[in-house]
Structure formats: structure tokens, C-alpha cells
N, C-alpha and C positions, 0 to 999 in steps of 0.2 A: 504493500500500500504506500510505503514511503515514496516510491518513485512516481506516483501520480503527481504529487506536489513538487517533487524535485524536478520533474520534467516540465511541469507547468511554469515554474519560476526560474529555473536556471537556464533553460533553453540551450544555449551554445556552450555552457560550462563543460569542462572536461571531466565529467563524472561518468565513469563507465557504468552501463546498465547491466546489473547482475540479476540472477534468477531469484526474485523474491515473490513471484506470483503465488507460490503455494503457501506463503505465510500470511497473505492478506486476510483470508477468511478466519484464520486463527486469531489474528489481531482484532478484527472487528466483530466476528460473530454475527448473529442476526440483530438488526436494530430493533429497539423496543417500540418505536413508532416510525412512520415514514420519514425519511430524511431526503430532502431534495437539494441537490447541488446544481446551481446554474452557473456555468462559466460564461462571463461577459468578456468577450475577446476583442482586442484591439487589432483592427485591420486597416488602420490609417496609413497614409503614404509614408510616414516616418518609419514604419516597420520594414520598409525596403532597405534601410541602412544596414551596413555590415557590422557584425558584432562577434568578435572571436573568430573571424574568418568565414562566417556564414551569415546570410541575410536573416534578420530577426524573424520574419514571417515564416521562412522555411524551417528554421530550428524550432520555432514555437509549434507549428502545426505538426511537424513530424514527431517531436518528443511527446507532446500532449496526446497525440493519437496513439502512440505506442503505450503510453501509461494507462490508457483506458482499459487495456487488457486485464489489468490487475483488479478491476472493479466488477468483473463479471460474477454473477451468481450470488450477490449479497442481498439477502431478503430485506425488503424495506427500503432499498436505496433506489432513488430515481435521479436521472441526470438530464441536463438540457444544455443548449448552447445558444447564446445570443451574440451576434457579431455587429460591430459598428465600423463604419468607414470603408466598407467593401463594395458598395454599389455605385458610388459616384466618384469620378476622378477629381482629385483636388485641383481647384483653380483659385489662385490668390484673389481674395475679395469676393469670391462666389462660392464659398464652401457650403456644403449641404448638411445643415445641422439636424436634419430629419433622418439621416442615413444610419439607421439601426434596425436590426431584424432578428426576430426569434427564428433562427435557422433550423434548430431541432427542438421541438417542444419537449418539456420535461415529462419523462416517463421511465418506467423500469425496462431494463433489457435493451436499451437503444444505444449501447456503446458503439456498435458498428456504424450506426447511422451518423453519430458524431464524428467518428474517424473519417468516414467518407466525405462528410461536409467540409471538414478541415482541409482536405486535399484540394478542394475546389476553390478555396478562398484566395483572393488576390488583394493585396494592400493597395488602396487607391486614394481614399478620401481624408476626411477630417476626424476630429475627436470629440463627439458629443457625449461625454460621460454622464452628465446629470440627466439628460433626456433618456439615455439608455437605462440608467438605474431606475428612473421613474416608471418606464414601461416594463422593466423587469418585474416590478411588483405584481403586474397582471399576468405574468408568466406562470406563477405558482398556483396550484390548485387551492380552491377555497375549502380546505379541510384540515383537520388536525395534522400536525407534523412539524418538522424542523426545516425551515427554509434558509438556505445559505447561499450567498452570492460570492463568487471568487472572480474578482476583476483582475485581468491580466493586461497591462498597458505599458507603453514606453513613453507616454506623454501626459500632459495635464489637460484639463478642460479647455477646449478651443472655441467653444461657442459661448453663449451668454448665460448658461446655466450655473447653478450653485450646487455641486455634488454634495457638499457638507449638509446643506439644508434638506436636500432630498433624502439623504441617508438618515438624518434625524427624524424626518417625518415618517419614513417607512418603519423605523424601529419603534417609534412612539405608538404606532398602530399595530405593533406586534406582527408585521408582515414578514420581516426577515430578521435573522440574527445579524449583529454588527458585521458588515462585509469584511472579507479579506481582500487586500489590495497587494498585488505583486508587481513591483516596479522593475522594468527591464532597462538597465543602463540609464536611469534618470539622473539629471544633474542634481547636485546637492541642494541647489536653491529651490527645486520643485518638490523635494521629498516631503517637506513639512506641510504642503498643501493637502496631502492625503491623510494626515493624522486625524483630522476631524471626520473623515469619511468612514474609516474603519481601522482594522488591524493591518498596518502597513509593513511590508517586508521588502528589502532591497535585494534583488537577485544578484547584484555584483558583490555583495558582502558574503562570501562563501563561509567564512568562519561562523558568523552569526547564524547563517541559514542552516548550517549543519547542526548547530546547537538546538535550534528551535523547531526543526523540521518535523520531528515526530509529534511534538506538542501541537503544531499547527494542524496536522492531519487529524489528530484525535479531536481537536476542538471543532474542526469542520464537520466531522462525522457524529460527534456526541456532544452532550451538554456538560458544562462545568459550572458548578454552583458553589456558593460560599455563604456562610452566615458569620456575622460579627457578634460575639458573645461578650456583652458588657456585664460582667458578673458582679452583682452587688453583694450577694451572700452565697458562699460555696455550698454545694450539695453535701448532705450528710447521709448516713446509712438509712435514715428514716424520712428525710425531707429532700425535695428537689432544689436545684439552685434558684436563686432569685435574680432576675435580670433588670438592669437599667435600660432605658430606651429614650426615644425622642431627642437623640443627640445627632448633630451633624457629623458625617463621616466623609473623609476624603481619601481616595486611592490615587497615589502619585506613582509615576515611573521612578523607581529608586535610582536610576542612573541619570536620566535627563531632568528630573524634577517636574516634568509635564503632568498636569492634572488629568487623569484618565476617567475618573468617576467621582461624582458628589451626590450624596443623598442624605435623607434624615432617617436615622435608625427607627425601625418599627417592630413591634411585636405582633405576631399573627393572632388569629382567633383563639389559638390554644395557649396564648401567652408565651410563645417561644420566639426567638429572633427570626425575622423573616428571611427567606431565601432569595439570593440574588443570582442572576446569570451573568457571569463575567468572563473576560478573556484570561486564560491561564498562562499566557505566554510571558508577559512582563514580570520582572521582579518588582514588587510593590513596596511602597512606604505607606502604611495605613495610619491615619490620624483620626482619633476620636476627639471631637472638639468639646470636651468637657472643660471645666475650669479647675485646675490647669489642664491643658490638653495632654492626652496620652498618645504615644507614637510607637509603632513597631516597624523597624527597618528590615529590609531584605526578606520580605514575605514571598515565598514561592508557593504556588498552588498546584495541586495534583489534577491533571486533566482527566476528564471522564469520571469525575468523582465529586462528592460533596465535601467541601472544605470548611473548617471552623477556625476562625481567628479569635483567639481568647485574650481578653483584657481582664485578668483575674482580680484586680484591685479597683474596680470601677464603681464601688458604692458611693452614693452621694447623700449629703445632707443639705439643709436649707439655712441660709443666713437671713435673718430679719433685722434690718437696721432702722434706727429711729431715735427719737428723743424720749427720755424717761416720762412715764405717765402720759404718753401720747401728747406731749406738749407741742404747741405750734412751732413752726420753723420760720423764724423771722429772717433767716439768711436768704431765703429764696431757693430755687433749685440748685442742687450741687451734687457732685459725684463722690462716692466713697471709694477710696483706693484700697485694693486688696493685695496683700503681700504674703508670700510664703513666710513662715516664721523665721525671723532673722534675715529675710531677704533685703536686697538693696534697691530693687526696682519693683514697681507694682506689676502684677500679672493680669489685673482686670480692674475696671472702674465701672461702677453701677450707680444708678440714682438712689439717693436716700429714700428709704421706705419701700423699695421694691424687693421682693423675695429673690434670692440668688441661690441657685443650686451649685454646689462645689463638691469636689471629691473629699472624702473623709481625710482628715489631717489637721494640722495646726497652722493658724494664720495670724497675721497682724493686720489691723485695719487702721486707716488714716482718714479722719473726717476733716474736711477743709473748713473748719470753724475758725474763729479768731479768739485766741491763737489756735493752731491745729490741735485736734484731739486724737491721741493714739490709744487704741485698745489692743493690747498685745496678748499673744498666746491664746487665741480662741480655738478651742477644740471642737471640730465638727465630726459627728459620728453618722454612720449610714442610717438613713431613714429618720433622723432626728431633726427637729427645728431648733435652731439656736438663736435666741434673741440677743442682739448686741445693741444696748441702749447707752446713750451718753446724756449727761446732764443738759437740761435746757439752758439757753443763754439768758442773760439779763441785759439791761440797757444802761449806758452811761450817757448822761446829758452834761456836756462840758461847756463852760463859759469862760473864755480867756479874756474877753474884752478887747482883744487886739490881735493883729497878725503877729506871727513869730515862729520860733524854731523850738524843736524839742522832740520828745517821744513819750510813749507809754511803754513801760517795761513790765515783764512779769516778775514773779518772785525770784526766779532764777537769774534775772538780769538780761533776759533775751528781749530784743525789740519786738513789740507787738504792733505798734502803729508809730509811724514817723511823721513829724510835721516839718514842712519845708516852706517857710516864709508866709504862706497864706494864713488866714484866720481859721484855726481848727475848731472853733466853736460849733457845736452840733450834737447829734445823737449817734452813738456807736453801739453796736451789738458785740458783746464780749461773753466768753464762757465764764462760769463761776470761778472765783479765785481772788487773790490779793494782787494789786497792781500798784505801780509807782509812776507818777507823772512828773516829768521835769520839763520846764518851759521858760523861755526868755522871749519877751516881746521884741519885735524887730526894732523898735525905737530905743530899747534899753541899751546903753553903751558900756555897761559894766557887767562882768560875770557875776558879781555879787547880787545882781538884780534877778538872777534865775530863781524860779519858784519850784518848790518840790512839794508834792502831795502824795499821800498813800491812801488808797481807797479799796473797797471790797465790792465785788459784784456777786449777787446771788440769783439763782434761777427765778425767772419770771418777775423780778423786781427792777425798779429804776433807781439808779444812784445819781444824785446831782452833785456836780463838782465845779467850783469856781476858783480862779487863780487871783482874784482881786476882791477887795472889800471884806 
């Protein structure tokens, strides 16, 4: 079976064809449900170019045709062939963007028909990939089964279509599995254009192709599934595990960093992590966007199997922030900064009064009051609600009678409010505590004319302070 895809993607590569036919049925067995493979084949004018000493179209048709021998007699397997660019000769400025045809309809046992059709194909026209993919959706039977497109091309979209948008639309309607795209000698600048269409492979990269070839074949023929287990409470001999959910999850390519999948974690009707259908080929970096996030690097999936990605320490609790006794907040809206215990930088900021789910652990919180209020070493336990309340502020009404310089200091000598030449008279919101005012009027020419006052602020009360009289 390996040689089906090896032929389809390597074309003129110097890989000798060996006798593997007898192993195909042993590798695949009978399929659980109908699997339909539709080859979408590029017969545009550029396929006449030489590659490895042979024209691309000749190598492609010959080797793909030979490979079809290995797929005879597999119960439940149906094959088809759609070709584009083969009917109208390419003329600059007059390209035929409708040039795509279902040459061999999808059916079982038609391997020979596809081989015969491949021998008649001539590379002539342009490259209407998006239009071909869109029509390919109608090529599949309207019945249960697994529908897979394998696009073989040496060029990018040459018409006005958007292959990425078409691919997304087909997948969202569950018409096809994410397509496989096999690039034949594509320039590096064009390869990225296919990442959004499906699973892209570069036929010129033989080392990578050898590594992933078996997995590609298995993924095309069978389904690979995965579940992400956010384990809040581990299973015991008498109780099943408890799972967290409703968390954003990101699957990235561990090598390139490209985002491949994003979704919100869901529990199914049985209360178990939902199953996803994914591509088993990349090495993934999987991130659960809890607070703080959890990440697993170098995740490899087993093709044709159900995989589980475990986050065993995913239990969460809830932080509830606010003022004691539900006192009003005269500061207005502000964000509370969350730190890991002893951390130097915040890991999250959230509005005061909003519930926040975080992983079980120990945290420090900083409230941007005046002066800032720290609540340190808050322990969050799985499934628990932890109220974090701070004292409500009070008011200072200050009357200096004149513009001037100075500051309000806390009991530790830290500056809380600084005055710079203007008249600081007015109302200030301050947290409870003892403070020290030092002030010199702008017109006072002697340091001895500085005024010092000590005052206390209590929650919900107003303190009046004057520097004269």
C-alpha cells in the first residue's frame, strides 16, 4: 500500500518499486465503513516540464497507474479520478478556469478504469484548484462513509478562486476529511499557500516523505481520533475521574509553530471528553488555555487509533475578588493582577468582582488601589470558591489653601501621591491606614515653612485635613 502514495507524490524520484502488493490487504484489512479516495490530478501545461529527467505528467501518470495495482480487492474502498487543465490548451490571458472533469466516477473495483484514463491525459491548460475542489464535493456519494481528496499538483491556484475557503466550507459541512495536498517541485514561496487547504507534503523532500509516508497512507484510509483529558480528580478503585472542560485548546506544529487547530474543550452527553478527528502526521504542541496555561510538547499521535492527551493536574478553583462586606468601589473599574506565588510578573489580569477560574495552586494578587493592595499566598483548591476581599477605601478631603509641592507618604515612607506645583486641594480615595502629609506652598521661600500632618483613613469614612488655620 505504501507505494500508492509514494508513486502519487514522488513521481520521478529514484525509489525502486518493490513487491509489496501482497502486504496491502494485511495492512488495511476490510474497512469498517466505505472509504472513498478521489484523486484530483493536475494536468496543467506546467506538468510538461522536466523533473528528474522525465516530464512530470509522464512520471505522474505512469507511477500512479502502477500503484493502483496495490488497491485491488479491498472491501469498502472506492476510488475516483478528477482531472483539471487537460481539455483546453493554455493561452496567456485566455485561460479556461472551467477546465475540470470527473474522468472516472468514484466506485469500487474501477482501478483499471483509472489507469486507462491516466494514459490518455495530456497536460494542456491552467490550474483551477478551488473550482475543482468545489465540484469534487459533488463527486462523492450522499451516504455514510469517509470521503478523502488527494490533490496532486505542481502549481498554485491560477484562477480567481480561494482553495482555502473552499476547503473550509467542505469540511464544515462534513463533506470531506481535510484534503491531502502533494506538491511536485513547488517553489518554497508557494508551499505555504497550501497549508490552509489541507495536509501538505512536499514531494522533493524525500527524507520527510519517507518518515511520514506510512502515516499519510493510514490517515487517508482510516480515521485518527484524539481526546484531551483535563483531569480534575484522578480515578480511584471505586470512582471514575472527574474532568474539567470549557477550556480553549490549541494544537500547534511543534516544529514550525503554525497553529493547526483551535477549539473549546467539550464534554459529550456521557460526561466524557469529546472526540476529535485530527491529522496524525505533525508533531504537536498542545496548549490548554487554563490560567496559567498548560502545555505538552512533542505530542505524537498513533494513526488509525484513538489517542488520549492527558493533563493530569488540571483541577480548577474559582477566585472571587471584591471589597469586604460588598462595599462600593469608588475607584471605578480596574483590573486585579494575578501572580504565581512569589512571581515577578502577572500571569493574568481580570476585572474586580468577576469570578476567575484558575488551576489549583498558590497565588499572589495585586489590587491597583491607592496605595496598591497585595494579598499574598492565596491557596486555590479544585472545585472550591475562594473569596479574596480587601478593605474598602475611605476619603481624604484636603485643603492646602494654595498651590505647592509635597507628597502623601504611607507609614513605611513610600510615596502614595505626589504634588507638583498645582493646588492639591480636593478629594482623594485612599485605602485604610496611617499617612503623612508634607507640603510647602509655592510662594513659601523657606524650608522651615513646610507643613507636616499625620492622619488616618478608615473604611467608608471621610477624613478632613487642612494645612492652614
